[in-house]
C-alpha positions in Angstrom: -12.2 -12.7 -27.9 -15.8 -11.3 -27.2 -16.3 -7.9 -28.9 -18.2 -6.0 -25.7 -14.8 -7.3 -23.8 -12.3 -6.1 -26.5 -14.2 -2.7 -26.1 -14.5 -2.6 -22.4 -10.6 -3.7 -22.5 -9.7 -0.8 -25.2 -11.9 1.6 -23.2 -10.0 0.8 -20.0 -6.6 1.2 -21.6 -7.7 4.5 -23.1 -9.0 5.9 -19.4 -5.7 4.8 -17.9 -3.5 6.7 -20.6 -5.5 9.7 -20.7 -3.9 12.7 -18.7 -6.5 14.3 -16.4 -8.4 17.7 -17.7 -6.2 20.9 -16.4 -3.4 18.4 -16.3 -2.1 19.0 -20.1 0.6 21.0 -19.2 1.6 19.4 -15.9 4.7 16.8 -14.9 4.6 13.9 -12.7 6.3 14.4 -9.8 7.5 12.4 -7.0 7.4 13.5 -3.7 6.2 12.8 -0.2 6.3 8.9 -1.8 3.3 9.6 -4.2 2.9 10.5 -7.8 1.1 14.0 -8.1 0.5 16.5 -11.3 2.4 19.3 -11.2 3.1 22.5 -13.0 6.7 22.3 -13.8 7.2 26.0 -12.2 6.0 24.3 -9.1 8.7 21.7 -8.8 11.0 22.3 -6.1 14.8 21.0 -6.0 14.1 18.2 -3.5 11.3 16.9 -5.8 11.7 14.5 -8.8 10.5 14.6 -12.2 9.2 11.0 -13.7 8.9 9.2 -16.4 5.7 7.5 -15.4 4.5 4.3 -17.0 2.1 3.3 -15.4 -1.7 4.0 -14.9 -2.1 7.9 -14.8 -5.5 7.2 -12.7 -3.2 6.5 -10.4 -1.4 9.8 -10.3 -2.7 12.2 -7.7 -4.1 15.9 -8.6 -2.6 18.7 -6.6 -6.0 19.2 -4.7 -6.3 15.5 -3.6 -6.8 15.0 0.2 -4.2 12.5 0.8 -1.6 15.1 -0.5 -0.1 17.0 2.6 -0.6 20.9 3.1 2.3 21.3 0.7 -0.1 21.9 -2.5 -3.3 23.4 -0.6 
């Protein structure tokens, strides 16, 4: 395997597992059909705290415009 390709793949993997700045104390919640970073005290009874083993870059921040006013 080409070393440049290996380093690119490694950097991409590490980026996919990096928790975004400011979300270190958050949990992943499934709400409104989306996965969202949320502080534990913000989770409502109708929201599901998830074990998320995917690419963390796909989990939305609460400020993401795709999320309805519940988080604004």
